[in-house]
N, C-alpha and C positions, 0 to 999 in steps of 0.2 A: 474726655468726650462727654457731651451732654445732649439732651433732647430739647429742641426749641420748636414751638408752634407759632404759626402766623399766616399772613396772607401774602401770596406772591405778587410782586409788582415789578414792572420794567424787565420782564423776562426776555432774555436774548441768548440764542444758541449760535456760537461762532462756527466758522468753517472747520476749525480744529476739532469740533465735537464737544468743547467745553461749554458749560452753561453758566451765565451770569445773571443775577437777579437781586432784588431787594426783598427781604422778609420783614413784614411790619405788622403792628397791631395798633390799638387806639393811642398808645402812649409813646412808642418808639419804633425805630427801624434799624436794620443792619444789612450791610452788603454781604452777599454770599457768592461763592463759586463752587461749582460741581464739575469736577474734571471728567473727561470722556470715559476713562476706564471705570468710573463709578456709575455714570448715567447710562451706559450701554446695556446694563442689565435690567433697566426699568421697562415694564410692558405698557406704560402709559406716558403721555406727553404733558408735562407741566404747562400751565398757561396763567396769564395774569388773572388775579381775582380768586384763584384756588386757595382753599384752606389746607395747609399741609403740616406735617410734623417731620422734622429733619433731625438726623443724628450727625453732629458736627464737632469739629475741633476749632477752638479759638486760635486764630493766626493773625499775623501782621503782614500786610502787603508793603514791603520795605520801599518799593519804588516810589510810592506816594505817601508812605507813612500812615496808611489807613488800616483801621481795625476791620476784620472780616471773618466770616465763618466759612471753613472748608468742609463742604457737605460730604459725608460718607455714605449716607442712605437717606431716602425720602419716601414717605408714604402719605396717602391722603388722610386727612384728619378724620377720626372716627373709627379707624381700623386698628388703632394702637392697642386696644385691650385684647383683640383677637391675636394680633401679632405677638404680644407678650405671652399669651397662652401657648401659642405655637412654639416660641423659643423655650419656654419652660418645659413643655412636654418633650420637645426634641432633645434637650440636654438630659432630661431624666431617663428617657429610653436609651440614649447613647451610653450613659453611665451603666445601665443594666446590660449592655452588650447586644441590644436588639438589632443594631445596625452593623455588627462586626462583619468584616469582609470574609472571614472563614465560614460564616453561616450561609453565605450566598451559594445557591445551587446552580450547577451548569444547566444551560438550556439544551433541550434535545436538538441534535443536528437535523433530523428528518422526522418531524412530528407527523403523526397520522391524523390526530384530532386536536383542535385548538378550542379552548373554552374562552368565551368573552363575557365579562361581567360589566353590564352597562344598562342604560335605559333603552327600551325599544323605540322610543321617540327621538333619541339623541342622534345628532348628525355624526357623532363619533362612531356609532355603530355602522352607519352607511360607509364611512371612510374605511373602517377596518374590513368590512365585507368586500368592498370594491377592490381594496389592495390585495386581499387574500385570493380573490377570484382571478385577478390579473396575474399574480405571481405564480400561483400553484393551485389551479382549480380542483386538483385531486384531494386536497386536504379537507377533511370534514370539520364543520364548525358547529359548536353547541353554544347557544346564547343562554345565559342565566340573567333574566330581566330583574332589575332593581331600580329603586329611586336613587338618583345621583345628587340630589339637592333637597334640603329640608331636614326636619327633625328626625324622620324615620330612616333617612338615607344610610347613615353609618351602620345601624342595626341590620338593614337588609343586605348591605355589602358584606358585612362580617358573616351573616348567615349563608349567603351565596358561596362564600369561600369554604365554609364548613361543609356544605352540601356537595360542592364539586370535589373536595378532597375525599369525602366519604364514598361517593359514587365511583371515583377513579376511572372516569370514562374519557378523559382527555390527557394529553401529554404536557401541555403548558397552558397557562391561563393569562389572558390579557385583561387588565383592569383599566377601563377606558372612560374618559369624560372629556368634553370640550373645555375651552378656556372660560375664564370668568374671574370675578373678584375673589378676595380672600373669603368673603362670606359665602359665595357660591360654592367654593371648593372645600368648605370647612368639614364636610362629612369625611373627607380623606385625611383630615388632621386629627381624627379621633383615635384614642389609644386602642380601643377594641378592634378597629380596622387593622392597625399595625400588628397587633398580636395575632389576629386571624390570618394575616398574610404569612407570618412566621410559623404558625401552627399548621398551615395547609401543606400536605405532603407533595403537592405538585408545584413546580417552579412558577413564579408569578412575575409578569412583566407589567410595569405601570406605564400607562400612556395618558397622563392626566394634564389637561390644560395645554398651555403653550410652553415653549422652551424655558421661559423665565419663571414659570410657576413651579415652585418646589413645595411639595407636601410631605407630611409624615409617611404616607403610603409610599411615596417615591423612595424615601430613605430605607424603608423596611423591605421593599420588593427586591427580588433577586437581580433584576435588571431594570433600569429606568430608561424610557424612551421620551424624547422631547414632545412628541405628539402621538395621538392614537394611530395615525397613519404610519409613523416611524415604528411604533410598537408592532404593527402587523408585518412590516418589512423585516423587523428584527427576528421574529419567530418563524417566518416562512421562507424556506429555501426557494430560490428562483428556478422554476421548472425549465426555462430556456437555458439558464446557465448549467443546470444539472444535465440537460440533454447534451450540451456541448462538451461537458466534462466526460460523460459516458462515451460519446463518440470518439473523443480523443483517447480515452483509455482503451476502447475497442481497437482503434488503429494501432496503438502501441502493442497490445497483445497479439494482434494479427501479424505485425511486423516482426516481433520477437519469435513468434511461432514459426513464421516462414524462414527466418534466419536459422532457427534451431533445426528445422527439417533439412534445410540446405546443407548445414554443417554435418548433420547425421548422414545424409546421402553421400557427401564427400568422403567421410570416414569409412562408410560402407564400401564405396568404390575402391578406396585405398587398401582396405583389408582384403577385398576380393582379389585385387591384383597380387597381393602377397600370398594368397592361398595356392597350394601346390597339389595337383591331383596325385593320389596314391600310386596310380599306374606309372606316372612319370618318375616317382621316387624309386619304384621297383626296377624300372628300366635302367636308371642310373646305377643301382646296386648291381644289376646283372652286368652292365658294361664294366663296372669296376672289377667284378669277379673274373670276367673274361680277360681283362688286362692283367690281373694278378696271375692267372693261369699261364698266359703267354710269357710273362716275365719269369715265372718259375721254370717253365720248359726251356726257355732260352738259357737260363742260368745253369740248369742241369747239362744241357748240351755243351755249353761253354766249358763246364768243369770236365766233362768227358773228353773233349778235344784237348784240353791242357794236360790231363793225365795220360792220354794216348801219346801226345807229343813227348812228354817226359819219359814214358816207358820206351818209346822208340829211341830216344836219345841215349837212355841207359843201356839199351840193348846194343846199340852200335858201339858205345864206349867199352862195354864189357864183353863184347863178342869174343875177342881174342883170349880173354881170361877164362872163358867157360870150358870145362873139360869136354863137354859133349854139346857143341853149339847147336846141332840140328834138333836134338831132343829138347834142349832148353828153349829154342825158338818155338818149337811146337807147343811146349807147356805154356809158354808166355802167350802164344796166340790163343790157346784155349782159355787162359785166364782173361785175356782181353775180351774174348767172345762172351764168356760168362758175365764179365762186368757189363758189357753192352746189354746182354739179355736182362740182367738184374736191373740196370738203369731204365730200360724200356718198360719192364714190368712195374717198376715204381712209378714211372710217368703214367702208365696206364691206370694204376690205382688212383693216382692223384686226379687224373682226368675223370675217372668214374666217380670219385668223391665230389668233384666240381659239378659233374652232371647231376648227381643226387641232390646236391644243395640247390642247384638251379630248379630241379623238379619240385623240391620242397617249397621254394619261393613261388613257383608257378602255382603250386597247389594252394598256397595261402593267398594268392592274388584274388581280390574281389572281382576283378575283371574276368578271370577264368570261370568263377561261379556264375557271373552274369552271362557269359558265353554259352553256358549250358541251358539257358532259358529262364534263369531267375531274374528278378528285378529288385531294386531297393525303393521302398515307398517312404516318403517323408511328408510331414504336415507343413503348414505355411510357415512355421517357425524353424523348420529344418530338422525337427526331431524325427528319428526313424520309428515307423509304426510297426510294433511287434504284436499288438493285440487289437483285434477289430472293435472291441468294446470301448476303446479310447477315442474313436472317431464317431461322428454323427452325420446324418444325411445333410447334404449341402456343404460339407467341408471341402476345401480345395486341397488337392494332393499333388506332389511332384514325384514322378516315377522315373528312376534312372535305369536305363537298359545297357546292354553291352555296347551298343552304339547309339548315342544320343539319349534323349529323354522326352517325356510327355507330361502334360499337365491335365489332371482329371478332377472331376467333382463327384462326390459320393451321392449316389441315388438312394441306397439303403445299406444297412450292415446287418449281418446275421452271425 
């Protein structure tokens, strides 16, 4: 690959995007081709009569057997020295790791203040301010005015980066300038600007020139935007989009809260249906005791009847063997009578025991206590109030009585 300089002649751009022309000087000429994937990155249009410098490969067009140059890149004649300086500095800083991806800092998602380093007279400043005002007018903007072209521009830009980093009054910095030639943009190809960008503690976004303009500052910055307007869009969240997202999140939170409350209410209803009043349980126990008492009495009476029948049967069978049947019958009758009395006495004791147990249960029943004029006071969470100091004026109370309940609110406590 070699560099060739000359004048463009017979320039023609095909529909395919490929460019065909002749490059000539006073002594010779050569056919040239520049394919679309190379020419699309140029920010200027070649024309007949222009003096240019091209980087080319020597090739042979076999269809016609013609020698030609395959153009890799093209620049206007006269910028070659600056471009060589650019390439040399770029390679040097890249070897030193100044452009390493791991050094790039993340941009703040929601900056409160944005710093802009540019000229107060630049159209780039108007573009940045207009874009920020349109996207998110709540963001504060601090402008650090500098020269963006000329011999003092690089020093002012580096100093502005240092001042902004020292003041720490913004969350992100936009380094902005409109498009221009390589000479116009040269301040942003200075080494001190690149090192000032990396030394600044605040993330820096470059928006210099047009999309095809690449400077050393673009490579050193944390993020590169193709234009100043794009840089402003990159660092500022869209207020309208944020509002839509917040509304969507609010609707999701409201929906989930509503579902959670509905589920909680359903669980509460289910648990309330499962709750059983203590009075009902006591009544069930009393009913069970009465059943046990009846079964016990029936069992004893049944045993007495069976024994009475057995004794009668034995008496009839052994009557003829008794030496004194009348006395024996009288004795047996007395025994039977004593057995009946004893059984009735035992049944009475059991009945008294059952009555005592029922009285004990009635004595323990909270409903009996409530029937004597007492009440049970609970707070809103269902806890029983035993100490007046645990409640305050304005608290809501549930009061259970022997029959029904009431809801009250505390006026004062003492």
